[in-house]
C-alpha positions in Angstrom: -4.6 -18.0 12.0 -1.4 -19.1 12.7 1.2 -19.8 10.1 2.8 -22.8 11.3 5.1 -23.6 8.8 6.8 -20.1 8.8 7.1 -21.2 12.1 8.7 -24.2 11.8 11.1 -22.4 8.8 12.6 -20.3 12.1 13.6 -23.4 13.7 17.0 -25.4 13.1 15.0 -28.6 12.3 12.8 -26.8 9.7 15.7 -24.7 8.0 17.8 -27.6 7.5 14.6 -29.9 5.8 12.9 -26.9 4.0 16.5 -26.3 2.7 17.0 -29.9 1.1 13.6 -30.1 -0.2 13.9 -27.3 -1.5 11.2 -25.2 0.0 10.2 -21.9 0.1 12.0 -20.0 3.3 10.2 -17.3 4.7 11.8 -15.1 6.7 9.6 -13.5 9.6 8.8 -9.8 8.8 9.6 -6.4 10.8 6.5 -4.8 11.4 5.8 -1.1 13.0 5.9 -0.8 16.8 6.5 1.8 19.4 9.9 -0.1 20.4 11.0 -0.5 16.9 9.4 2.5 14.7 12.6 2.4 12.6 14.7 -0.3 10.4 18.3 -0.8 11.8 21.6 0.3 10.2 22.3 2.9 7.9 20.6 4.6 4.9 22.8 3.7 1.6 22.2 6.9 -1.3 23.8 6.4 -4.5 23.3 7.6 -7.9 23.5 6.1 -11.3 24.2 8.5 -14.2 23.2 12.6 -13.4 20.4 13.1 -11.2 17.0 15.0 -13.0 15.6 16.0 -9.0 16.8 18.0 -6.7 17.1 17.9 -3.3 17.4 14.0 -2.7 19.9 14.5 -0.7 18.0 16.5 1.9 15.0 14.2 1.7 16.5 10.8 2.7 18.0 13.2 5.4 14.8 13.3 7.0 13.7 9.3 6.1 14.7 8.1 9.9 17.5 6.8 9.1 21.2 7.7 8.9 22.1 8.9 5.4 25.7 7.7 3.8 27.2 7.8 0.3 30.0 5.4 1.1 29.6 1.6 -0.3 33.3 0.1 1.8 31.3 0.0 5.5 31.9 -2.6 7.3 28.3 -2.5 8.5 25.6 -3.6 6.6 23.4 -1.1 5.4 19.0 -1.0 6.4 18.6 0.3 3.2 19.9 1.5 0.0 18.4 4.0 -2.6 19.3 4.4 -5.9 18.9 7.5 -8.1 18.1 6.8 -11.9 16.6 9.6 -13.2 19.2 10.3 -15.0 19.4 7.3 -17.0 18.0 8.0 -20.3 19.4 5.5 -22.6 19.9 1.6 -22.9 23.2 1.9 -22.1 23.0 4.1 -19.3 21.0 1.0 -17.6 24.9 0.0 -17.0 25.6 2.4 -14.5 22.0 1.1 -12.6 23.7 -2.3 -12.6 27.3 -0.8 -11.5 25.2 0.6 -8.7 24.1 -2.0 -7.3 25.6 -5.2 -8.2 28.7 -4.6 -5.4 26.4 -4.0 -3.0 23.1 -5.4 -2.7 24.6 -8.6 -1.1 25.7 -6.2 1.4 21.8 -4.9 2.3 20.8 -6.2 5.7 17.5 -9.0 6.5 14.7 -7.0 6.2 16.2 -4.1 4.0 15.1 -2.0 1.7 16.0 -1.3 -1.8 13.7 1.6 -3.7 15.0 2.8 -6.8 14.1 6.6 -8.2 12.9 6.7 -11.6 11.0 9.6 -13.6 7.9 9.4 -15.8 8.5 7.7 -19.2 8.7 10.4 -21.6 5.5 10.3 -24.7 8.6 12.3 -26.7 11.7 10.3 -26.5 11.6 6.6 -27.2 15.3 6.8 -25.9 14.3 7.6 -22.6 11.2 5.7 -22.2 12.5 2.7 -22.9 15.7 3.4 -20.3 12.8 4.3 -17.5 9.9 2.1 -18.2 13.3 -0.9 -18.0 13.6 0.2 -14.4 10.3 -1.3 -13.4 11.2 -5.2 -14.9 14.5 -4.4 -13.4 12.8 -3.3 -9.9 10.3 -6.5 -10.5 13.0 -9.2 -10.6 15.2 -8.1 -8.2 11.9 -7.8 -5.9 11.6 -12.0 -6.1 15.0 -12.6 -6.1 16.7 -10.5 -3.0 15.3 -12.7 -0.4 15.5 -12.4 3.3 12.6 -10.6 4.3 13.9 -7.2 1.9 11.7 -5.8 -0.2 12.6 -3.6 -3.3 10.1 -0.6 -5.3 10.1 2.4 -7.6 9.3 5.8 -7.6 9.1 8.0 -10.2 9.3 11.0 -9.2 7.8 14.1 -12.6 10.7 16.1 -14.3 11.0 19.4 -12.8 9.2 18.7 -9.2 11.6 18.6 -5.6 12.3 15.0 -4.2 10.3 17.2 -1.7 7.1 15.6 -3.4 8.9 12.0 -2.9 9.5 12.7 1.0 6.4 10.9 3.0 6.5 8.3 0.3 10.2 7.3 1.2 9.6 7.6 4.5 6.2 5.1 4.4 8.8 2.6 1.7 12.6 2.8 4.0 10.3 2.3 7.3 8.6 -1.4 9.5 5.0 0.4 8.4 5.8 -1.3 4.5 7.3 -4.6 5.4 4.5 -6.1 2.9 4.7 -4.1 -0.1 7.2 -4.8 -2.9 7.4 -5.4 -6.4 5.7 -2.0 -6.7 5.7 0.7 -8.7 4.7 4.2 -7.7 3.8 7.4 -9.7 3.8 10.9 -7.9 2.6 14.1 -9.3 4.6 17.3 -8.4 2.0 18.4 -5.6 3.2 20.4 -3.2 3.1 17.8 0.4 0.6 19.3 2.7 1.9 20.5 6.0 2.7 18.4 9.0 3.0 19.7 12.7 3.3 16.5 14.6 5.0 13.5 12.2 4.6 10.8 15.1 0.8 12.0 14.6 0.9 13.7 11.4 -3.4 12.9 11.2 -3.9 14.8 14.5 -7.3 17.5 13.9 -8.6 15.4 11.1 -11.5 12.9 11.2 -11.5 10.2 9.2 -14.3 7.0 9.0 -13.8 3.6 7.6 -16.5 1.3 6.2 -16.5 -2.2 7.2 -14.2 -1.2 11.0 -16.0 -3.8 12.1 -13.5 -6.6 11.5 -10.1 -7.7 10.4 -8.7 -5.2 7.8 -11.3 -2.6 8.4 -11.0 -2.5 12.1 -7.0 -2.9 11.7 -7.3 0.6 9.4 -9.5 2.2 11.9 -7.4 1.2 14.8 -3.7 2.8 12.6 -5.8 5.9 11.8 -6.6 6.3 15.2 -2.9 5.8 16.2 -1.6 8.8 13.7 -4.0 11.2 15.5 -7.2 10.9 13.6 -10.5 11.0 15.4 -12.2 8.3 13.9 -15.5 7.3 12.9 -15.9 3.2 12.4 -19.5 2.1 10.5 -20.4 -1.7 9.5 -23.8 -2.3 9.0 -26.2 -3.1 11.6 -26.0 -6.5 12.3 -22.6 -6.0 13.3 -23.5 -3.2 15.7 -21.9 -5.7 18.7 -18.6 -6.2 17.3 -18.3 -2.1 15.6 -19.1 -0.7 19.0 -16.4 -3.0 21.1 -13.9 -1.8 17.9 -14.9 2.0 18.4 -14.6 2.0 22.6 -11.2 0.3 21.8 -10.1 3.3 20.0 -12.3 6.0 21.3 -14.4 6.1 17.9 -17.5 6.5 17.0 -19.5 4.0 15.5 -21.8 4.3 13.4 -24.1 1.5 12.0 -25.2 2.0 8.8 -25.7 -0.6 5.7 -23.4 1.2 3.2 -25.6 0.6 -0.3 -28.7 2.8 2.0 -29.5 5.5 -0.2 -29.1 7.8 2.5 -26.2 6.5 3.3 -24.0 9.6 2.4 -26.2 12.2 4.0 -25.9 10.2 7.0 -22.5 9.9 6.9 -22.1 13.5 6.4 -24.3 14.3 9.1 -22.3 11.9 11.2 -19.3 14.6 10.8 -20.3 17.9 10.8 -16.8 19.5 10.4 -16.0 17.3 6.9 -14.5 14.3 7.0 -10.3 14.5 6.3 -10.2 10.6 5.3 -12.8 8.7 3.5 -12.0 4.8 3.6 -14.1 2.6 1.4 -13.1 -0.7 3.1 -16.5 -2.3 3.3 -17.0 -5.7 1.0 -18.9 -8.9 0.4 -18.2 -11.7 -1.4 -20.3 -14.3 -2.8 -18.3 -17.0 -5.3 -19.4 -18.9 -7.7 -18.4 -19.8 -11.3 -19.8 -17.9 -13.5 -21.9 -20.7 -14.9 -23.8 -21.6 -11.6 -23.8 -17.8 -10.5 -27.3 -16.1 -10.3 -28.2 -13.0 -10.4 -28.6 -12.9 -6.9 -25.5 -13.6 -6.2 -23.9 -11.2 -8.5 -25.8 -7.9 -7.6 -24.9 -7.5 -4.0 -21.1 -7.8 -4.8 -21.6 -5.0 -7.1 -23.7 -3.2 -5.4 -21.4 -3.4 -2.1 -17.9 -3.0 -3.3 -18.6 -1.3 -6.4 -21.7 0.8 -6.7 -22.2 2.3 -3.0 -18.4 3.4 -3.2 -19.2 5.5 -6.4 -22.5 6.7 -5.2 -21.4 7.8 -1.5 -18.3 9.0 -3.0 -19.5 11.4 -5.7 -22.3 13.0 -3.1 -19.6 13.9 -0.1 -17.6 15.3 -3.0 -20.5 17.3 -4.3 -21.9 18.1 -0.9 -18.3 19.7 0.5 -18.5 16.8 2.6 -14.6 16.2 2.3 -12.5 18.9 3.0 -10.1 20.4 1.0 -6.1 18.4 1.5 -9.0 15.6 1.9 -7.8 12.2 1.2 -10.2 9.4 -0.4 -8.4 5.4 -0.3 -10.9 2.1 -1.5 -10.0 -1.1 -1.3 -9.6 -3.1 -4.6 -7.8 -6.3 -4.6 -5.0 -8.1 -6.5 -8.1 -10.6 -7.9 -9.3 -7.2 -9.7 -5.7 -7.4 -11.2 -5.1 -10.9 -11.9 -8.3 -12.6 -12.0 -9.4 -15.9 -9.7 -11.5 -18.6 -10.6 -15.1 -18.8 -8.8 -14.8 -14.3 -8.6 -16.1 -13.2 -11.7 -18.4 -10.1 -10.2 -16.0 -9.7 -6.9 -12.8 -9.5 -9.6 -15.5 -6.9 -11.9 -16.3 -5.1 -8.4 -12.4 -4.6 -7.5 -10.9 -4.3 -10.9 -14.0 -1.2 -11.0 -12.6 -0.2 -7.7 -9.5 0.1 -9.5 -11.1 2.8 -12.9 -12.7 4.6 -10.3 -8.7 5.8 -8.7 -7.5 6.1 -12.5 -10.2 8.5 -13.4 -11.5 10.7 -10.3 -8.4 11.1 -8.8 -7.0 14.4 -11.0 -10.8 15.4 -11.3 -10.6 15.4 -7.6 -7.2 17.0 -7.0 -7.5 19.5 -9.3 -11.9 20.2 -8.6 -12.1 19.6 -4.6 -7.9 19.2 -3.5 -8.4 15.8 -2.2 -6.4 12.5 -3.2 -7.9 9.8 -4.3 -6.1 6.3 -4.2 -6.4 2.5 -3.5 -5.0 -0.5 -1.4 -4.7 -4.3 -3.4 -4.4 -6.5 -0.5 -3.4 -10.4 -1.5 -3.2 -12.9 0.5 -4.3 -11.3 4.0 -4.3 -13.3 7.1 -7.9 -13.2 8.6 -10.6 -14.9 9.6 -11.6 -15.2 6.0 -9.3 -16.6 4.7 -8.5 -19.3 7.7 -11.5 -20.9 6.2 -9.8 -21.7 3.1 -9.3 -25.2 2.3 -5.8 -25.9 3.9 -3.5 -26.7 0.4 -5.5 -23.3 -1.0 -4.6 -21.8 1.9 -0.8 -22.2 1.6 -0.8 -21.6 -2.1 -2.2 -18.4 -1.1 0.6 -17.8 2.0 3.1 -19.1 -0.5 2.6 -17.4 -4.0 4.6 -14.3 -3.4 8.3 -12.8 -3.2 8.4 -12.8 0.4 6.5 -16.5 0.8 3.9 -15.9 3.3 0.3 -14.2 4.6 0.1 -10.4 5.0 -1.7 -9.5 8.1 -4.6 -6.4 8.5 -2.0 -4.0 9.8 -0.2 -4.0 6.5 -3.5 -2.9 4.6 -3.8 -0.4 7.4 0.0 1.1 7.1 -0.7 1.9 3.4 -3.8 2.8 4.1 -2.2 5.6 6.5 0.5 6.6 4.3 -1.9 7.5 1.6 -4.2 9.1 4.7 -1.0 11.9 5.6 -1.0 15.0 4.7 2.3 15.3 3.6 0.9 12.5 0.6 -0.4 15.0 -1.6 2.1 14.3 -4.6 0.8 10.5 -4.2 -2.8 10.5 -6.0 -4.5 8.1 -8.4 -2.4 4.9 -7.4 -3.2 1.5 -6.4 -0.5 -0.3 -4.2 -0.4 -3.8 -4.1 0.2 -4.9 -0.3 0.5 -8.8 -1.3 4.6 -9.6 -0.6 4.5 -9.1 -4.8 2.1 -12.1 -5.0 2.6 -14.0 -8.4 -0.4 -13.2 -9.4 -0.6 -10.3 -11.8 1.8 -7.5 -12.6 
């Protein structure tokens, strides 16, 4: 559904009116296309204190933007990366201010700021305080930066090379991350897997996407196919016609299947005899009602589809070895599972359960099966479902984030594709909010 307010603020009368009334002024977001795969302008590399991570400059040089460390350039930087891994005291936070204060206004519209930090130490409370302070700094800067720009914090563990962060930096410093802001991503020290073709990193991998007939699921299937994967699109038999249209458009295989069926995992494994390289749990339903008015027959299906089927099929596919080593599992949570939502106790419980799954299973799946487990947590995304929301609630959902607009299904899909890449081995047990830095939740 078209966002008429966003269109209005893109006109001269609209800008004048909204400025006079003190209303939000969202900037159109630049998303990835074949014609515009990169941001326009240089990448400014700054350091606060002394870096503790090797290879940062070399890794940034491969991120797709011309690299500079000059703050006196006349052209606006498209992105700024501040290496704050060496900030270990409260006084050292002054170096963060000193580095960014003179240049933050020069960031190009739709630009990116990424702060590199490290994991807060349980044994050094001064270091832990300084590094945790970066989170508050980044989340606040994300809310004030404006003009469609975004701000993130990436934590690189001590002793790890910056190479572990390469796929993450490529994603965050590109148009693919347009609707991701105010996020904290904590990496492991795992070395990235080999990527034969950066333009098609999923070549040779089979990816299965549940709930793929329409909306976010169809967008995920499309982006994974664009990145080279052989896609299996799964949805309920009742959506067969729409599922087959989506699959035909992508050159994918259609698998009409109820994910809650007792033999769902067996049938998924049979559809991918050479193993799955990527498993995306996207299928989900809502049965909204306040708890006092919610009978069991509205509670149980939401838990069954959104959570229990995910747990069951994931366990069975891992046990059977149907997900290959180096594989990726990506589940779909929601900001409702983080912040809660009136009338959605069932849905929020199911999506919070997904977060628990990811945090618990991620380290064990990596150790036992060589598989990473992550989740996306979408906010307000423009779909048929949100188009049916009453006007004023819909407008509130769109504006209550730092970018003052709703996201698109492709924004979620780009995040899933980043998780799915062979180069994202160090990204594990993470829940990435794709919400424009919604004002709901952390």
